[in-house]
C-alpha positions in Angstrom: 150.3 -85.1 31.4 147.5 -87.7 31.1 144.2 -86.3 29.7 141.1 -88.4 30.2 137.9 -87.5 28.6 135.0 -88.6 30.9 132.2 -86.9 28.9 130.4 -83.7 27.9 132.8 -81.0 29.2 134.4 -83.2 32.0 138.0 -84.2 31.8 140.5 -85.6 34.3 144.1 -84.3 34.1 146.7 -86.5 35.9 150.5 -86.0 36.4 152.2 -89.2 35.5 155.1 -88.7 38.0 153.2 -87.7 41.2 149.7 -89.0 40.4 148.3 -85.6 41.4 144.9 -85.2 39.4 142.4 -82.5 38.5 138.8 -83.1 37.4 137.2 -80.2 35.5 133.4 -79.8 35.1 131.7 -83.0 36.4 128.1 -83.1 35.4 125.1 -84.2 37.5 123.7 -87.8 37.1 121.2 -88.0 34.2 121.8 -84.3 33.2 123.3 -85.2 29.8 121.5 -88.0 27.9 123.6 -91.0 27.1 126.2 -90.5 29.8 126.6 -92.7 32.8 127.1 -91.0 36.2 130.6 -90.0 37.2 132.3 -92.0 40.0 135.9 -90.9 40.3 138.5 -89.4 42.6 140.9 -86.6 42.2 143.3 -84.3 44.2 141.1 -81.3 43.3 138.0 -80.3 41.3 137.5 -77.2 39.2 134.2 -75.9 37.7 134.0 -73.4 34.9 130.5 -72.1 36.0 127.7 -72.9 38.2 125.4 -75.0 35.9 124.2 -78.5 36.8 126.1 -80.2 33.9 129.3 -78.6 34.9 129.4 -78.3 38.8 128.5 -81.6 40.4 131.5 -81.8 42.7 129.8 -84.6 44.7 130.7 -87.0 42.0 134.4 -86.7 42.9 136.0 -88.0 46.0 138.9 -85.9 47.0 142.1 -87.9 47.8 145.0 -86.7 50.0 147.8 -85.3 47.9 151.1 -83.4 48.1 151.6 -80.0 46.6 150.2 -79.6 43.0 152.5 -79.9 40.2 150.3 -77.5 38.3 149.9 -73.8 38.2 146.3 -72.9 37.5 145.4 -69.6 36.0 141.9 -68.3 35.4 140.6 -66.0 32.7 137.1 -64.5 33.7 134.8 -64.7 30.6 131.2 -64.8 29.6 128.9 -67.8 28.9 127.1 -65.9 26.1 127.7 -63.0 23.7 125.9 -60.3 25.7 128.3 -60.2 28.7 126.5 -62.8 30.8 122.9 -61.4 30.4 121.7 -64.8 29.2 123.7 -67.3 31.1 126.2 -65.6 33.4 130.0 -65.9 33.8 132.4 -68.6 32.6 135.9 -69.4 33.6 138.6 -70.5 31.3 141.3 -72.6 33.2 144.8 -72.5 32.0 146.7 -75.5 33.6 150.5 -75.3 33.4 152.8 -78.1 34.4 155.4 -76.5 36.7 158.1 -78.9 35.6 157.6 -79.3 31.8 155.8 -76.0 31.0 153.0 -78.0 29.2 149.9 -75.7 28.9 146.4 -77.1 28.7 143.4 -74.8 28.2 139.8 -75.6 29.3 137.4 -73.2 27.7 134.3 -74.2 29.6 131.1 -72.9 28.1 132.7 -70.1 26.3 130.2 -67.9 24.5 132.0 -64.5 24.7 132.4 -62.4 21.6 135.7 -63.6 20.3 137.3 -60.3 19.7 136.6 -59.4 23.3 138.1 -62.8 24.5 141.2 -62.6 22.5 142.8 -59.6 24.0 146.6 -59.2 24.1 146.6 -60.1 27.7 144.5 -63.3 27.3 146.4 -64.3 24.2 149.6 -64.6 26.3 147.9 -67.5 28.0 145.8 -68.9 25.1 148.0 -68.8 22.1 150.0 -71.9 21.1 148.8 -74.0 24.0 149.8 -77.6 23.9 146.2 -78.8 24.4 143.1 -76.8 24.1 139.7 -78.4 25.2 137.1 -76.5 23.1 133.3 -76.7 23.0 131.9 -77.1 19.6 128.1 -77.8 19.9 126.7 -74.3 19.8 123.5 -73.1 21.4 125.2 -72.6 24.9 128.7 -72.3 23.6 130.8 -71.6 20.4 129.5 -73.6 17.5 131.5 -75.6 15.0 132.3 -72.5 12.9 133.3 -70.5 15.9 135.4 -73.3 17.4 137.3 -73.5 14.2 138.0 -69.8 14.2 139.2 -70.0 17.8 141.6 -72.8 16.8 142.8 -70.8 13.8 143.4 -67.7 15.9 145.0 -69.4 19.0 146.9 -72.2 17.1 147.0 -74.9 19.9 149.3 -77.9 19.3 146.3 -80.1 19.8 142.6 -79.1 19.9 140.2 -81.6 21.5 136.5 -81.0 20.8 134.0 -81.2 23.7 130.4 -80.3 24.5 128.8 -81.9 21.6 126.3 -84.6 20.8 126.9 -87.7 18.6 124.2 -88.8 16.1 125.9 -92.1 15.6 126.6 -93.0 19.3 123.5 -91.4 20.6 124.6 -89.2 23.4 124.7 -85.5 24.2 122.2 -82.6 24.7 119.6 -82.8 21.9 119.7 -79.1 21.0 123.5 -78.8 20.3 125.6 -79.6 17.2 127.1 -83.0 16.6 130.8 -84.0 16.7 130.1 -85.4 13.1 129.1 -82.0 11.9 132.2 -80.4 13.5 134.5 -82.9 12.0 133.0 -82.6 8.6 133.5 -78.8 8.7 137.0 -79.2 10.1 137.9 -81.5 7.2 136.5 -79.1 4.6 138.5 -76.3 6.2 141.7 -78.4 5.7 142.4 -79.3 9.3 144.5 -82.3 10.3 142.2 -84.6 12.2 143.1 -87.7 14.4 140.3 -90.0 15.3 140.8 -92.6 18.0 138.7 -94.9 20.2 141.0 -94.2 23.2 139.6 -92.5 26.3 142.8 -90.6 27.0 145.7 -88.7 25.6 149.2 -89.0 27.2 151.5 -86.1 26.1 154.4 -88.1 27.2 153.5 -91.2 25.1 152.1 -89.6 21.9 153.6 -86.8 19.8 150.7 -85.3 17.8 151.1 -81.8 16.6 148.8 -79.2 14.8 145.7 -81.4 14.7 142.2 -81.8 16.0 142.1 -84.9 18.2 138.7 -86.4 18.8 138.9 -88.5 22.0 136.1 -91.0 22.8 134.1 -90.2 26.0 134.7 -92.7 28.7 131.2 -92.6 30.2 129.0 -93.7 27.4 
């Protein structure tokens, strides 16, 4: 499974064998400061919720494809801690490789009260995922502390932060937390951190485990 970080909460998942690909949460042009517009193609597009910085499907050209090698499961959640009263619903996508069993979780703009989210039924899908894509910026999603708690309670093999700004690189929504702040807190909490300038992570090529992997956004 090849995982490419396009930017903000947008990722492209590609099967190395078949070439089948899924883009999740493409953003509108000029909706997130510092990010170039998305121009890409995929076999299908998924959106976690209907906000302009997550649902711009026009950015993606759909290419013909055979049957998907992935099973996609959906957990219906909330974008806020008051059952959607502020920002509405949010979907968590759990993408499972039918051949290898690899499991990737995209949390979208999760804001739901964590104890409500981590029910026994949901934990069957969320716990011990191979890769978890987790928002860390706060304001609209879990903040750095909540993201670290989510990582601690669900224990993914690899946690990839998303939906943040960067003070040093100058991108991201101005009113959310920075990747620098998240990584500082993660380091103080004793987490293993892998930093790389790569735009993608290939689960067949690399063998990382029990770490936070900060991938460089492609579209800056």
